C-alpha positions as CSV (number, residue, x, y, z in Angstrom):
1,M,32.8,25.3,-32.3
2,N,34.3,22.5,-30.2
3,I,33.3,24.3,-27.1
4,K,29.6,24.5,-28.2
5,K,29.6,20.8,-29.0
6,S,31.1,20.0,-25.7
7,G,28.6,22.2,-23.9
8,V,25.7,20.6,-25.7
9,A,27.0,17.1,-24.9
10,L,27.5,18.1,-21.3
11,L,23.9,19.4,-21.1
12,L,22.5,16.3,-22.7
13,S,24.5,14.1,-20.3
14,A,23.4,16.1,-17.3
15,G,19.7,15.8,-18.5
16,L,20.0,12.1,-18.9
17,L,21.6,11.7,-15.4
18,L,18.8,13.8,-13.9
19,M,16.1,11.7,-15.6
20,T,17.7,8.5,-14.4
21,G,17.8,9.9,-10.9
22,C,14.2,10.8,-11.0
23,D,13.2,7.4,-12.3
24,Q,15.1,5.7,-9.4
25,A,13.5,8.1,-6.9
26,E,10.0,7.2,-8.3
27,K,10.7,3.5,-8.0
28,A,11.9,3.9,-4.5
29,A,8.8,6.0,-3.6
30,Q,6.6,3.3,-5.1
31,Q,8.3,0.6,-3.1
32,M,8.0,2.6,0.1
33,L,4.3,3.2,-0.6
34,S,3.8,-0.5,-1.2
35,K,5.5,-1.4,2.0
36,T,3.5,1.2,3.9
37,A,0.3,-0.1,2.5
38,E,1.1,-3.6,3.4
39,S,2.1,-2.5,7.0
40,A,-1.2,-0.6,7.3
41,K,-3.2,-3.7,6.1
42,Q,-1.4,-5.9,8.6
43,A,-2.1,-3.4,11.4
44,I,-5.8,-3.4,10.4
45,D,-6.0,-7.2,10.3
46,D,-4.2,-7.4,13.7
47,T,-6.6,-4.9,15.2
48,H,-9.6,-6.7,13.8
49,K,-8.4,-10.0,15.3
50,A,-7.8,-8.4,18.6
51,A,-11.3,-6.8,18.6
52,E,-12.9,-10.1,17.8
53,Q,-11.0,-11.8,20.6
54,A,-11.9,-9.0,23.0
55,L,-15.6,-9.3,22.0
56,S,-15.5,-13.1,22.4
57,D,-13.8,-12.8,25.8
58,A,-16.4,-10.1,27.0
59,T,-19.4,-12.1,25.9
60,G,-18.0,-15.4,27.0
61,G,-18.4,-16.8,23.5
62,L,-22.2,-16.2,23.5
63,I,-22.0,-14.4,20.2
64,E,-20.8,-16.6,17.4
65,K,-19.0,-15.2,14.4
66,E,-21.2,-15.4,11.3
67,K,-20.0,-17.1,8.2
68,P,-19.4,-14.8,5.2
69,E,-22.0,-16.8,3.3
70,Q,-24.7,-15.9,5.8
71,E,-23.7,-12.2,5.7
72,N,-23.9,-12.3,1.9
73,E,-27.4,-13.8,2.0
74,E,-28.6,-11.4,4.6
75,S,-27.2,-8.3,2.7
76,S,-28.8,-9.6,-0.5
77,K,-32.2,-9.9,1.2
78,A,-31.8,-6.4,2.5
79,I,-31.3,-5.0,-1.0
């Protein structure tokens, strides 16, 4: 009888340890995905800035960057 109780206790303990490990792995994966998303966003922002600078250099500053307000008004008129 004591062996069965010990076996059940051991199985329950192992299950709890396994669940705890899975929870920690999930948290680590979420943190990694968050960092990866932030890195990707930064890379996109940097690429956008570089493209704007290259366009400005190529046109000699003839094309001015539109303000977001102007873009919103123009897109509202198009709809």
